[in-house]
Steps between C-alpha positions, in 0.01 A plus 500: 500500500697198614557263209640221717361213296667239718330617818161491324561142382595400854191668648264337248665163546479504879143637501391212280697237691720409204855369539796622295528147361136500379539837330828397344351176369211687341737744328750230399791654690699421815384596848832681542393739223180577690701555818729748321197697375357522848827621652542758225817340362351455153177576313276260306531490124232722348359201308403338834279789613183372328544156656562656842183707466296194403646294784408757765173603338596866458560744217859552387502855632407368845836324515667839538450624854389851578473680830190465712399854416500424127315175557229673703464767231447224244234339720329839543496538122335157468232605746432826316520399136542129442266209530598286797578193294618176656856586397484852646343366817772235538769766448348742751445226757859377469643850539277594792560167674875560468480851642284385790749227585761774535267756662200317650359820652499708180143634505523661155593167347215332687257752354634441151461128553134549585449714189669240280286221643184705459589589141562132420174401667308763304651387172404142577149604600446692177615204293278265702204733453541507123522122490183466707313744274572263213385208715167677568428514128572128465318380814257772615323271749812394687461675837858432603625726221312797644618423852859498377441817302371682803810392691729661243287790378252581772492584865873492562677767701750539215311754292770503234343189355182434694172668568145376527404750229711306251352169610145636469560655159645183346278240666155660524425440128562127553256495791235673288555256215512190721254555790543139612850586622396563862857500632590787271191694606602461864850628431369796301250601766770481768727717283224756440421525870871544569504790254171638645320454170184419692251570221691277260525225761127515573420496128720194453326332794167537319647363178632175646285213626664342802383141533587178678757553777545863392130586533548740795815669371290793378402571862860460612614759246211737571616495862855573382375801304304632800807459721725671245254790492530530879170340599616214723153452651344440160782265402445284807124502446552363149750235611288390795214414265707237321361158603704295745455203267700664220859399563672741260293799608574421865871451433530829308302681772728350765805634319347847497419496872852374562639805317270722709648341816157365599648165580210327676271572207771378262530175698123448478506545122796267450328230705176545302702467178652169611171358625316595179720276286496137406809294417737575347495824698695813416777573748536879479280589796670237716843647443358849562357380832822330608709813429243726665484292818879507523504876443252541787710282729233231508753223455274211610238604243770537234628150583150354463462675164829357369388157619176547307701611196709180512189288551319666207799465269514128576127433482408726208818489292656165593827653622734321737785587735748535214308784330642848553167645614466238774861559608432872514193442720699274733780757529246769591338272757837428661584870513162582655544226760825670605325836520219349707758349734670836545177669612 
């Protein structure tokens, strides 16, 4: 190990953009003393080590440099045995950033960096999940809580902390106890279909009463189940029976045809969804149409859709040119005008 304390102080100081004068003022010494440490002429008094550690936000032992090999072994140990706390994460990030500055093509370090980040993310997700479980008990009808919970504990590709099974297990009892929580039912049914728990999904569909704007969501989900079982014909038959006057059913059906690459049918459904509404109209299907037209290279149609989006935002929501959504629409229109001109 290299116990060159001065070089560590210099590295930490420069990484954090601190001058010798600022460090010296904090410690109550002269900047010349700091300079002598960094050149290896002298060493700091042992009584200053705690203050140095506090100033740089590190542990005292981190002031004593070790070789990269030792540092990487310490990071590996954190990944295997220790919780990736904020302090451990900050340490690992600082070390790996330093190594990558010296060796920007070190693939092994890059892989460790990814593992460190993932471990930190997982630790944060677990803590967030526990907090949200407490929130469910306090506010069981707050749909946003369940949406957040699914984000951190359900459906994620990072199976270390997330799986729809976990989301279903924790949240299904709340749906049973509070059947008026339609948003939660929708999330649970989606999760069950994702896990191919078709019988459970169908049973839940019979237990919930979809009303108001959700009244045709049962048909939407029954189509999803048929499709997940491999019967695309039956799925389409179910979806096609949803009335054109039901905006949400048409929008959800349009999204499904979009995913099936049946774009003309998707466009029909999105248009039905817009036409079935009264002000203030939902905007989801309009954005879906604009993006789909652009994807298909139908730039003139996409431009018209963005113009309709801007018009609807102003008429239904009272927005003006200074609102971000209007600015976004205008930027898209300008870009599409360039693409039309290039054709």
